[in-house]
N, CA and C of each residue as an Amber inpcrd file, in Angstrom:
protein
   609
-205.7280000  -1.3960000 226.0840000-205.5130000  -1.1170000 224.4840000
-204.6380000   0.5300000 224.5190000-205.2260000   1.3290000 225.3120000
-204.3630000   2.3800000 225.2700000-202.8600000   2.2740000 226.1760000
-202.9120000   1.3220000 226.9300000-201.5260000   1.2300000 227.5480000
-200.5380000   0.5400000 226.6210000-201.1240000  -0.4100000 225.8410000
-200.2820000  -0.9340000 224.6290000-199.9620000   0.1290000 223.6440000
-200.6400000   0.9590000 223.0770000-200.1420000   1.9760000 222.3810000
-199.1860000   2.7190000 223.1110000-199.4420000   2.9480000 224.1710000
-198.5150000   3.8140000 224.9530000-196.7460000   3.2020000 224.7670000
-196.9490000   1.7110000 225.3010000-195.6800000   1.0200000 225.4500000
-195.0860000   1.1210000 224.1150000-195.8630000   0.8260000 222.8570000
-195.3130000   0.6220000 221.5370000-194.6100000   1.7680000 221.2330000
-195.4000000   3.0350000 221.3960000-194.4980000   4.2090000 221.4550000
-193.4050000   4.4500000 221.7760000-193.3430000   4.2510000 222.8270000
-192.1100000   4.3840000 224.0020000-190.8400000   3.4260000 223.0020000
-191.5630000   2.3600000 222.8510000-190.5910000   1.0200000 222.2600000
-189.8420000   1.8890000 221.0430000-190.7540000   2.2500000 220.0270000
-190.4880000   2.9530000 218.8620000-189.4270000   4.1160000 219.0340000
-189.7150000   4.8230000 220.2360000-188.5580000   6.1490000 220.2340000
-187.2120000   5.6800000 220.6640000-187.5830000   4.4460000 221.5700000
-186.2540000   3.6810000 222.3380000-185.2660000   3.4600000 220.9870000
-186.1170000   2.6800000 220.2710000-185.2570000   2.1900000 219.1940000
-184.6190000   3.0120000 218.1320000-185.5100000   4.2240000 217.8720000
-184.9360000   5.2540000 216.8670000-183.7610000   5.8990000 217.1590000
-183.5960000   6.1110000 218.8690000-182.4940000   6.6310000 219.3660000
-181.4740000   5.8990000 219.3960000-181.5940000   4.6050000 219.5570000
-180.5300000   3.4040000 219.6750000-179.9720000   3.2920000 217.8920000
-180.7930000   3.5670000 217.2970000-180.4450000   3.3000000 215.5410000
-179.3760000   4.3630000 215.2690000-179.9800000   5.7270000 215.4990000
-179.4560000   6.9710000 215.1740000-177.8060000   6.7390000 215.6660000
-178.1340000   6.3200000 217.1030000-176.7860000   6.2630000 217.9280000
-175.6390000   5.2410000 217.2820000-176.1480000   4.5340000 216.6100000
-175.6830000   3.1190000 216.3460000-174.9450000   3.3470000 214.8150000
-175.8810000   4.2660000 213.8720000-175.4120000   4.9770000 212.5210000
-174.2170000   5.7900000 212.5200000-174.5880000   6.3870000 213.8410000
-173.2080000   7.4740000 214.0660000-172.1450000   6.7920000 214.2640000
-171.8900000   6.1130000 214.9660000-170.8770000   4.9180000 215.1350000
-170.2830000   4.5710000 213.9710000-171.5120000   3.7780000 213.2860000
-170.8340000   3.1340000 212.0010000-170.3510000   3.9060000 211.0850000
-170.7050000   5.3650000 210.8340000-170.3900000   6.2760000 209.8140000
-169.1660000   6.6630000 209.9890000-168.4290000   6.6040000 211.1380000
-167.1530000   7.2160000 211.1500000-166.0920000   6.3270000 210.6090000
-165.1630000   6.9630000 209.6640000-164.5300000   6.8460000 208.7570000
-163.3140000   5.7670000 209.6590000-162.8890000   4.6330000 208.6880000
-161.7490000   3.9460000 209.7310000-160.2390000   4.3680000 209.2600000
-159.6460000   4.3400000 209.9990000-157.9070000   4.7700000 209.9990000
-157.5750000   4.8710000 208.2930000-156.7620000   5.7600000 207.8430000
-156.0940000   5.3480000 206.6360000-155.0860000   4.6750000 206.7820000
-154.9900000   3.6110000 205.9560000-153.3060000   2.7400000 205.7850000
-152.5190000   3.6170000 205.0270000-151.5410000   4.0740000 205.8690000
-150.3740000   4.8000000 205.2230000-149.2160000   3.9870000 205.0520000
-148.6160000   3.6150000 203.7160000-147.3480000   2.5120000 203.5470000
-146.3810000   3.4710000 202.5980000-145.5870000   2.8490000 202.3880000
-144.4220000   3.3340000 201.5010000-143.8780000   4.4710000 201.7080000
-143.4760000   4.7180000 203.0630000-143.0550000   6.2750000 203.3170000
-141.6500000   6.3720000 202.9090000-141.3080000   7.1960000 202.0110000
-140.1890000   7.6590000 201.6850000-139.6630000   8.8650000 201.7620000
-138.4580000   9.4140000 201.9740000-137.9060000  10.7970000 201.9440000
-136.6320000  10.6970000 201.0730000-136.7500000  11.9270000 200.3570000
-135.8440000  11.9540000 199.2470000-134.1670000  11.8900000 199.6410000
-134.0480000  12.3240000 200.8130000-132.4420000  12.5000000 201.3550000
-132.4060000  11.3000000 202.5410000-133.2080000  10.2650000 202.3550000
-133.0780000   8.9920000 203.2060000-133.5360000   8.9710000 204.7910000
-134.2210000  10.4870000 205.0940000-134.2420000  10.8230000 206.6820000
-135.3920000  10.0720000 207.1750000-135.2790000   9.1640000 208.2910000
-135.9550000   8.4990000 208.8840000-137.5740000   8.5170000 209.5410000
-138.0520000   9.3970000 208.7520000-138.9800000   9.9370000 208.8650000
-140.1940000   8.5460000 209.2400000-141.2690000   8.9140000 210.1700000
-141.9490000   7.7060000 210.4860000-143.5830000   8.0510000 210.6230000
-144.2290000   6.9480000 210.5160000-145.6230000   7.2520000 210.6880000
-146.1970000   7.2280000 212.3480000-146.1930000   8.3090000 212.4550000
-146.9480000   8.5930000 214.2040000-147.4490000   7.4840000 214.6600000
-147.0900000   7.2170000 215.5300000-147.6100000   6.0090000 216.8040000
-148.6460000   6.8270000 217.6190000-149.9470000   6.3710000 217.3190000
-151.1310000   7.1030000 217.9500000-151.4710000   8.4560000 217.2200000
-152.4740000   8.8590000 217.5340000-152.8650000  10.2620000 216.8310000
-152.1860000  11.4820000 217.5100000-152.1490000  12.5160000 216.6290000
-151.2730000  13.7630000 216.9830000-152.4120000  14.4420000 218.0260000
-151.7780000  14.6850000 219.1960000-152.7010000  15.5820000 220.2740000
-151.7230000  16.1640000 221.2250000-152.1160000  16.9560000 222.0850000
-151.3870000  18.0750000 222.9570000-150.3950000  16.8870000 223.8230000
-148.9610000  17.5010000 223.5800000-148.0200000  16.6630000 224.4160000
-147.2280000  15.6180000 223.1900000-147.9250000  15.6420000 222.2370000
-146.9150000  14.6130000 221.2560000-145.8200000  15.3890000 220.9650000
-144.7160000  14.8440000 220.5320000-143.3440000  15.0990000 220.2060000
-143.7940000  15.3080000 218.5580000-143.5510000  15.9620000 217.6910000
-143.6940000  15.9960000 216.4530000-142.7740000  15.7280000 215.5120000
-141.4540000  15.8860000 215.5520000-140.1770000  15.9020000 214.9290000
-139.4620000  14.5560000 215.4190000-138.7340000  13.9400000 214.4990000
-137.8410000  12.7080000 214.9260000-136.3990000  13.2820000 215.3860000
-136.0160000  14.8050000 215.3410000-134.7660000  15.3130000 215.6400000
-135.0730000  16.1770000 216.5230000-136.0320000  16.8180000 217.2400000
-136.3810000  17.6620000 218.1340000-137.4530000  17.2820000 219.1850000
-137.5190000  18.0740000 220.1700000-138.1680000  17.5580000 221.4170000
-139.5130000  18.5930000 221.5860000-139.6660000  19.4810000 220.4270000
-140.9250000  20.1450000 220.5570000-142.1420000  19.4730000 220.5820000
-143.1440000  19.9430000 221.5500000-144.1510000  18.8310000 221.3390000
-145.6990000  20.1780000 221.0510000-146.6200000  19.4490000 220.7980000
-147.7870000  20.2060000 220.3310000-148.8210000  20.8370000 222.0990000
-149.0130000  22.3710000 222.2300000-149.6510000  22.5420000 223.1310000
-150.9450000  23.0690000 222.8110000-151.3510000  23.1430000 221.7130000
-152.8600000  23.1650000 221.4050000-153.2890000  23.1880000 220.0090000
-154.3350000  22.3880000 219.4900000-154.7360000  22.4290000 218.2730000
-156.0590000  22.0520000 218.1460000-156.7650000  22.3830000 217.1820000
-158.4510000  22.2070000 216.7870000-158.9550000  21.1580000 217.3850000
-159.8690000  21.2790000 217.8110000-160.6310000  20.1910000 218.7570000
-160.9620000  18.8240000 217.8860000-161.4070000  19.1700000 216.6110000
-161.9240000  18.3530000 215.7780000-160.4930000  17.7690000 215.1390000
-159.2770000  17.8440000 215.0210000-158.1550000  17.6180000 214.5630000
-157.4180000  16.6270000 215.6170000-157.8830000  16.3410000 217.0150000
-157.3320000  16.0420000 217.8480000-157.0850000  14.3070000 217.7910000
-155.9980000  13.6830000 217.8010000-156.0320000  12.1820000 217.1390000
-156.0300000  12.1090000 215.8230000-155.4730000  12.9700000 215.1110000
-155.5830000  12.6950000 213.4450000-154.1770000  11.6600000 213.0350000
-154.2720000  11.4060000 212.1520000-153.0310000  10.2180000 211.9000000
-152.0750000  11.4120000 211.3110000-150.6670000  11.1330000 211.3520000
-149.5500000  11.9220000 211.2850000-148.2850000  11.4830000 211.1490000
-147.6270000  12.0480000 210.0830000-146.3410000  11.7060000 209.8220000
-145.2720000  12.1210000 210.4240000-144.2280000  11.7450000 211.2610000
-143.3760000  12.5100000 212.1060000-142.1090000  12.7530000 210.9300000
-142.1900000  13.8470000 210.6600000-141.0200000  14.3490000 209.8980000
-139.7060000  15.1510000 210.7620000-138.8950000  15.8450000 209.9540000
-137.6140000  16.3080000 210.8790000-137.1520000  17.4480000 210.5380000
-136.7350000  18.3070000 211.4700000-136.6170000  19.9720000 211.2160000
-135.3410000  19.9270000 210.6050000-134.6450000  18.8180000 210.7910000
-133.2460000  19.2490000 209.6000000-133.6090000  19.3190000 208.6150000
-134.6100000  18.9670000 207.8530000-134.8590000  18.9460000 206.5830000
-135.5820000  20.5070000 206.1440000-135.8910000  21.1320000 207.0290000
-136.6260000  22.5800000 206.8250000-135.8050000  23.4760000 205.1520000
-134.6690000  23.2360000 204.9620000-134.2010000  23.7780000 203.9090000
-134.3140000  22.6920000 202.5820000-135.3080000  21.8350000 202.6340000
-135.4300000  20.5870000 201.7520000-136.0610000  21.3770000 200.5230000
-135.5230000  20.7740000 199.1900000-136.1790000  21.2820000 197.8390000
-136.5670000  20.1080000 196.7940000-136.7980000  20.4540000 195.9170000
-137.2530000  19.4770000 195.2190000-139.1100000  19.0950000 195.1460000
-139.3660000  18.9210000 193.7680000-140.7470000  18.6100000 193.3180000
-141.3750000  17.4210000 193.9810000-140.7070000  16.6200000 194.8780000
-140.9560000  15.4080000 195.1080000-139.9010000  15.2200000 196.5170000
-140.0800000  15.5550000 197.8310000-139.5100000  15.1760000 198.7840000
-139.9180000  13.8950000 199.6580000-141.2400000  14.0730000 199.7080000
-141.7950000  13.1520000 200.9410000-142.8700000  12.3550000 199.9190000
-143.0190000  11.0780000 199.9430000-143.6560000  10.2870000 199.1930000
-144.4250000   8.9210000 200.2560000-145.5410000   8.7390000 200.0250000
-146.1830000   7.6990000 200.5280000-147.6380000   7.1810000 199.9390000
-148.2560000   6.2060000 200.1950000-149.5250000   5.5630000 199.3380000
-150.4660000   5.3900000 200.7250000-151.8950000   6.3050000 200.4000000
-152.9220000   5.9380000 201.0710000-153.6270000   4.9140000 200.4820000
-154.8000000   4.2660000 201.4140000-155.5610000   2.9180000 200.6560000
-156.9090000   3.4270000 200.3700000-157.1110000   4.8950000 200.4670000
-158.5090000   5.1200000 200.5140000-158.2620000   6.9740000 199.9930000
-159.7520000   7.4160000 199.4690000-159.4740000   8.9390000 199.1060000
-159.1230000   9.6130000 200.6270000-158.5170000  10.5460000 200.5830000
-157.8910000  11.2990000 202.0190000-157.7260000  12.6560000 201.8850000
-157.7300000  13.3590000 203.0340000-157.4680000  14.5860000 203.1290000
-156.2200000  14.8100000 203.6650000-155.2400000  15.4980000 203.1230000
-154.0460000  15.7860000 203.2810000-153.5820000  17.1440000 204.0650000
-153.2200000  17.1860000 205.2280000-153.0300000  18.4840000 205.8240000
-151.2100000  18.7970000 205.8290000-151.1270000  19.8770000 205.6420000
-149.6060000  20.2990000 205.7740000-149.8820000  21.4240000 206.7180000
-148.8840000  21.1610000 207.8450000-148.6000000  22.3270000 208.9760000
-147.8220000  23.0610000 208.4260000-147.4770000  24.2910000 208.0830000
-146.3860000  25.0970000 207.7060000-146.1260000  26.1690000 208.7880000
-144.8270000  26.3870000 209.0290000-144.1710000  27.4540000 209.6330000
-145.1560000  28.6940000 209.5040000-145.6440000  29.2880000 210.6950000
-146.3490000  30.3260000 210.3950000-145.5820000  31.9450000 210.0230000
-144.4720000  31.6920000 210.2590000-143.5380000  32.6520000 209.9790000
-143.3800000  32.9380000 208.3150000-143.7290000  31.6140000 207.7690000
-143.5260000  31.5440000 206.4500000-145.1140000  32.1110000 205.5310000
-145.7830000  32.6350000 206.4670000-147.1710000  32.8940000 205.8470000
-146.9330000  34.8240000 205.8610000-147.8140000  34.8490000 204.8500000
-148.1500000  36.2710000 204.2860000-148.1030000  37.4750000 205.5910000
-148.8800000  36.9940000 206.3230000-149.2460000  37.7810000 208.0840000
-148.3600000  37.9670000 208.3670000-147.0250000  37.4340000 208.6060000
-145.9570000  37.8220000 209.2100000-144.4250000  37.9300000 208.3150000
-145.1040000  38.5390000 207.1280000-144.6020000  38.8890000 206.0440000
-143.6810000  38.0440000 205.4970000-143.7560000  36.5600000 205.5120000
-143.2780000  35.7150000 204.8600000-143.8830000  35.2070000 203.4010000
-143.5540000  33.8960000 202.9830000-143.9440000  33.6900000 201.6070000
-144.0440000  32.1390000 201.4100000-145.1300000  31.4980000 201.5350000
-145.2130000  30.0750000 201.3040000-144.7840000  29.4890000 199.7180000
-144.1800000  28.5070000 200.1860000-143.8310000  27.6090000 198.5590000
-144.9780000  27.6110000 197.5500000-144.7930000  27.7250000 196.5310000
-145.5500000  27.8120000 195.2510000-146.6260000  26.5850000 195.3790000
-145.9820000  25.4770000 195.6080000-146.8350000  24.4490000 195.3800000
-147.9360000  24.2300000 196.6500000-147.5870000  25.0900000 197.5880000
-148.3920000  25.1710000 198.8460000-149.6670000  25.4980000 198.7150000
-149.2760000  27.0800000 197.7030000-150.6840000  27.9000000 197.4730000
-151.2760000  27.5840000 196.5310000-150.6160000  26.5400000 195.8160000
-151.4130000  25.9570000 194.2770000-152.2730000  24.9210000 194.5620000
-151.6680000  23.8890000 195.3270000-152.5340000  22.5500000 195.6700000
-153.4570000  22.5860000 196.8080000-152.7580000  23.4060000 197.7720000
-153.5530000  23.4450000 199.0470000-154.3320000  24.7200000 199.4140000
-155.4720000  24.3170000 200.1040000-156.1480000  25.3840000 200.9770000
-156.0000000  25.7830000 202.0070000-155.7550000  27.0800000 202.4490000
-155.2710000  27.2920000 203.9440000-156.4890000  27.1940000 204.7710000
-156.5340000  26.7030000 205.9690000-157.5710000  26.6920000 206.8230000
-157.4560000  27.8590000 207.9750000-158.6960000  27.6710000 208.7340000
-158.7510000  28.7930000 209.5340000-158.0100000  28.4060000 210.9770000
-157.8740000  27.2650000 211.3270000-157.1910000  26.5590000 212.4160000
-155.6040000  26.6930000 212.3860000-155.0350000  26.6080000 213.4630000
-153.5470000  26.3780000 213.8190000-153.1980000  25.1930000 214.7730000
-151.7600000  25.1760000 214.9240000-151.4780000  24.0890000 215.7480000
-150.5330000  25.0610000 216.5310000-150.7220000  25.2750000 217.8960000
-149.6250000  25.9410000 218.5190000-148.4150000  24.9060000 219.2730000
-147.2370000  25.3180000 219.3810000-146.1890000  24.1380000 219.7790000
-145.3640000  24.8090000 220.9020000-144.2650000  24.2440000 221.4070000
-143.5620000  24.6430000 222.4650000-142.2410000  25.4260000 221.8670000
-141.9550000  25.3550000 220.3390000-140.7920000  26.1090000 219.8960000
-141.7400000  27.4010000 219.7620000-140.8270000  28.3450000 220.5870000
-141.4870000  29.5860000 220.9710000-141.0530000  30.8690000 219.7590000
-140.1960000  30.2780000 218.9810000-139.4690000  31.2470000 217.7470000
-140.7550000  31.0180000 217.0950000-141.2180000  29.6740000 216.7240000
-142.3480000  29.7010000 215.4780000-143.4850000  30.1400000 216.1150000
-143.8350000  29.4270000 217.3110000-145.2290000  29.3960000 218.2290000
-146.3460000  28.7080000 217.4020000-146.5860000  28.6680000 216.0200000
-147.6590000  28.0340000 215.4110000-147.4780000  27.4280000 214.0590000
-148.1160000  26.3140000 213.7030000-147.8280000  25.9280000 212.5310000
-149.5390000  26.4380000 211.4840000-149.4930000  27.0250000 210.6320000
-150.5700000  27.4300000 209.8410000-151.1260000  26.0160000 209.2490000
-152.2120000  25.5110000 208.9650000-152.8880000  24.4840000 208.2340000
-153.4190000  24.7220000 206.9400000-153.3420000  23.8530000 206.0270000
-153.4550000  23.9660000 204.8260000-153.8440000  22.4110000 204.4820000
-154.5920000  22.1690000 203.6040000-155.2460000  21.0450000 203.1460000
-155.7290000  20.9680000 201.6560000-155.7310000  19.3930000 201.2930000
-155.8840000  19.2160000 200.2080000-156.5790000  17.5300000 200.0140000
-157.5600000  17.2130000 199.1560000-158.2060000  16.2510000 198.6290000
-157.4660000  15.4140000 198.0940000-157.1470000  14.1580000 198.1880000
-156.5050000  13.2650000 197.1530000-157.0300000  12.0750000 197.1410000
-157.0590000  11.1440000 195.9910000-157.5300000   9.9320000 195.9300000
-156.8260000   8.8780000 196.3620000-157.1730000   7.7440000 196.3370000
-156.3660000   6.3110000 197.1670000-155.2220000   6.4460000 196.0150000
-153.8430000   6.2150000 196.3970000-152.7960000   6.1380000 195.6310000
-151.8710000   6.6290000 196.1920000-150.7320000   7.4600000 195.5620000
-149.3670000   7.5690000 195.7470000-149.8440000   9.2550000 196.0720000
-148.9840000   9.9130000 197.1860000-148.7630000  11.0150000 197.8860000
-147.7050000  11.6150000 197.3660000-147.4870000  12.9340000 196.9740000
-146.1060000  13.5330000 196.7470000-146.1390000  14.8900000 197.2260000
-145.1070000  14.9590000 198.1690000-145.0350000  16.3180000 199.0220000
-143.6410000  16.9250000 198.4230000-143.9860000  18.2370000 197.9650000
-142.4790000  18.8660000 197.5970000-141.5350000  19.3830000 198.8520000
-140.3460000  19.6980000 198.6670000-139.4210000  20.1290000 199.9070000
-140.1430000  21.6040000 200.4120000-139.8140000  21.4730000 201.8550000
-140.0950000  22.8630000 202.4870000-139.7750000  24.1520000 201.8980000
-138.7110000  24.2910000 201.3920000-138.0910000  25.3600000 201.0860000
-138.1410000  25.7430000 199.3370000-138.8940000  24.9610000 198.9430000
-139.6690000  24.9470000 197.2500000-139.5450000  26.8000000 197.1780000
-139.1180000  27.2980000 195.9100000-139.4970000  28.7120000 195.5850000
-140.9700000  29.1310000 195.6860000-140.9820000  30.3070000 195.8800000
-140.4960000  31.2390000 196.4470000-140.3700000  31.4460000 198.0090000
-140.3570000  30.2400000 198.7280000-140.6310000  30.1130000 200.2430000
-139.5120000  31.3370000 200.4270000-139.9280000  31.8460000 201.7690000
-139.1440000  32.5500000 202.7450000-139.7160000  33.0460000 203.9860000
-138.9620000  33.2890000 205.0460000-139.4220000  33.3930000 206.0390000
-139.7490000  32.6850000 207.2180000-139.6600000  31.5000000 206.6440000
-139.7440000  30.0340000 207.5750000-138.2780000  29.5370000 208.2540000
-138.8370000  29.0060000 209.3600000-137.3660000  28.6360000 210.0100000
-137.7510000  27.0900000 210.5690000-138.6930000  26.4470000 210.2230000
-139.0470000  24.8990000 210.5890000-139.5950000  24.3000000 209.5330000
-139.7080000  23.1020000 209.6920000-140.0450000  22.1900000 208.6570000
-141.7470000  22.1500000 208.9940000-142.0960000  21.4310000 207.7170000
-143.4880000  21.3200000 207.6010000-144.2260000  20.0580000 208.7060000
-145.1080000  19.8900000 209.2350000-145.6420000  18.7220000 209.6760000
-146.6320000  18.2130000 208.6300000-146.9030000  16.6530000 208.3660000
-147.7850000  15.8860000 207.4980000-149.1040000  15.7260000 208.1040000
-150.1800000  15.7000000 208.0720000-151.0780000  14.9530000 208.8230000
-152.1240000  14.2410000 207.6180000-152.8030000  13.4080000 207.9320000
-153.4200000  12.5460000 207.3370000-155.0180000  11.8540000 207.7060000
-156.2800000  12.3250000 207.3100000-157.2930000  11.4860000 207.6230000
-157.9830000  11.0930000 206.6970000-158.9190000  10.3540000 206.8110000
-160.0070000   9.6370000 205.5720000-160.8340000  10.8580000 205.0200000
-160.9940000  10.5260000 203.6440000-161.8640000  11.5120000 203.2670000
-163.1850000  11.4640000 203.6690000-164.1660000  12.4000000 203.5560000
-165.4580000  12.3320000 204.0100000-166.3190000  11.3290000 203.0960000
-166.0450000  11.1240000 201.8630000-166.8340000   9.8180000 201.1220000
-166.4060000   8.6510000 201.2670000-165.3230000   8.6810000 202.7370000
-164.8430000   7.1190000 202.8950000-165.9420000   6.4810000 204.2150000
-166.7580000   7.2120000 204.8210000-167.5120000   6.8700000 205.6570000
-168.4080000   6.1570000 205.1330000-168.8420000   5.1900000 206.0950000
-169.8700000   4.0720000 205.9940000-170.9960000   4.6850000 205.5460000
-172.0130000   4.8150000 204.6810000-173.3590000   5.3210000 204.4230000
-174.1840000   4.7480000 204.9730000-174.9580000   5.7100000 206.1170000
-175.9870000   5.2040000 207.0650000-177.3140000   4.9750000 206.0230000
-177.4540000   5.6230000 204.6810000-178.5230000   5.5350000 204.2830000
-179.4630000   4.2700000 204.3150000-178.9550000   3.3630000 203.5710000
-179.2880000   1.9840000 203.2610000-180.0300000   1.3700000 204.6710000
-178.7060000   1.5550000 205.7360000-179.1060000   0.8730000 206.9040000
-180.3440000   1.5610000 207.5690000-180.4650000   2.8990000 207.6250000
-181.4930000   3.9230000 207.9820000-182.9370000   3.4300000 207.4620000
-183.1420000   3.3450000 206.2150000-184.3730000   2.9490000 205.4580000
-184.6930000   1.5300000 205.9690000-183.9650000   0.5660000 205.8750000
-184.2560000  -0.7780000 206.1150000-184.6940000  -0.8530000 207.5850000
-183.6520000  -0.2790000 208.9950000-184.2850000  -0.3200000 210.0120000
-185.2150000   0.5080000 210.5850000-185.2400000   1.4500000 209.9080000
-186.4600000   2.2710000 210.1480000-187.8440000   1.7600000 209.6940000
-188.0070000   0.9500000 208.4040000-189.1490000   0.3030000 208.2400000
-189.2880000  -0.8890000 209.0260000-188.3500000  -1.2570000 209.8530000
-188.8150000  -2.1040000 210.8380000-189.4790000  -1.7490000 212.2350000
-188.6760000  -0.7620000 212.2760000-189.3580000   0.3000000 213.7420000
-190.6170000   0.6370000 213.7240000-191.0530000   1.2370000 212.2000000
-192.3860000   1.3310000 211.7160000-193.3880000   0.1910000 212.0840000
-192.8870000  -1.1500000 211.7790000-193.6520000  -2.3850000 211.7890000
-194.2450000  -2.7490000 213.3320000-193.7490000  -2.1770000 214.2300000
-193.9800000  -2.4960000 215.5400000-195.4180000  -1.5790000 215.7010000
-196.0930000  -2.4620000 216.3200000-197.3360000  -2.0480000 216.7620000
-197.9950000  -2.5790000 217.7850000
């Protein structure tokens, strides 16, 4: 009888570990479907192939690559912009559609930040929140992109021009990164309660 109880306890522990590992995998957000990408001046921006990571070329018209980035952003979805549009203006310059609530990240030239005596565009400071991390690149004149983010619902996303007032100090165009919002992950609560009840039934 004692051996049977020990065996059942080991089985319960094993099943519990398996369930929590499975839940962790299932809860990961699916990639955002990005469609309808358009640029006001008809530049051939692209949805990045594969996730953004060290070594990735991030502009359609330059050979600069990523040197370092926050570990939790490696592999993030992205839109390949062009540096020739660094002087772009307009309330709507880049548009695309996301199929679910998403977090939109803007990598903005660090020279256009107050810390380097620059000024970011009003739309960036109004609609986005600056994050702590940066993306380091091979463009030594700029060195890093500062990261700004905002949460958007499913639907159309509109991003103004890089040089919108009162922007100054910048010398490169922005990056656009996209990730699924936290509320789009598969909720494990129902699965957990159901599976745990099954585990507890093992005797």
